[in-house]
C-alpha positions, 0 to 999 in steps of 0.5 A, a space after each residue: 567613282 573613287 575607288 575606279 580611280 585609284 585603281 590608276 592611279 601608280 606611286 612612282 616605284 610601282 611605276 619603275 617598275 611597270 617600266 623594267 618589266 615592259 623593259 625585260 619582256 621587250 628584251 626576252 621578245 626582241 632578245 632571239 631575232 637579234 640573235 639570229 641577224 648578229 649570228 646568222 645559222 650556217 647553211 651545210 654545203 653538200 655540193 661535193 658529196 652531191 658531186 661525189 655521189 653521181 659521180 659514183 652513179 655516173 662510173 657505176 652505170 658505165 661499168 655494168 654498160 659495159 659488162 652488160 654489152 660483153 655479156 651480149 657479145 659473149 652469148 653473140 659468139 657462142 662463148 659463155 665465159 671463155 675466150 677464144 682458146 677455151 681458156 676460162 678468162 682471169 676474171 671467172 678464176 678470181 672470182 671462184 677464189 674469191 667465191 671459195 673463200 667465203 665459203 671456206 670462211 662461212 663453212 669455219 664461222 658455222 663450225 665454231 658455232 656449232 660447236 659454242 652452241 655443243 659446249 653451251 648445251 652440255 654444261 647446261 645438261 649438266 647443271 641439270 643432273 647435278 640439280 637433279 643428283 640434290 644439294 646434298 651429295 649424299 653429306 646430311 647436315 646435323 640440325 644441332 651442330 650446323 652452323 650459319 656457314 653451313 645452312 647457307 651451302 643449302 639451296 635455297 637459303 641465305 646468309 640472312 636466314 641462316 642467322 635466324 636459324 641459329 638464333 631459333 636454335 639458341 632460344 629452344 637449345 636444340 631441335 627436338 626434329 627436323 621439322 621443328 626448323 619449320 618453325 623458323 621465321 622467313 622460312 618458306 615450306 617449299 624450301 625446306 622440302 627441299 632442304 629436307 633430305 639434306 637435314 638430320 638430326 643426331 
């Protein structure tokens, strides 16, 4: 029983701490509500925008009704988009000119896209032909005299691998065969097969 009483016994400092903690919790919970009362949320007024939309819809409906009535009157009179003298109306000419301009622009854009596509295809074909022609282009590289920069020009050989080849050759003294190059650390067999036609031993 004495231990239970000790649980509810607080020192002055502990009581002050509990009070401060309770005040802090109250501030945290009440601050948002107080802030909303001090600075109420502003609501955006869309009335003018909605009125503009309504006026636009009314004007569009009015113009559509006028055009529909006009078309009905032309059909009833047996006239197809022409005036009483048989001449094409001004609005018909403007519509045709606008259509012709749009068609010319579309045809021009189509021709430009076609030209760009053909140029890209030509570049791709040229790249394929260059790859088919082989990476050496008729020039053979002597494995015992080539520098690291020479090896870097071969496909699949970067600066690190080129440096390893040169260091490996320095340790051996010289390559006794082209195939000795395959013992270089990090040189894949696929890369060696690709560059093999470019290598020679003198």
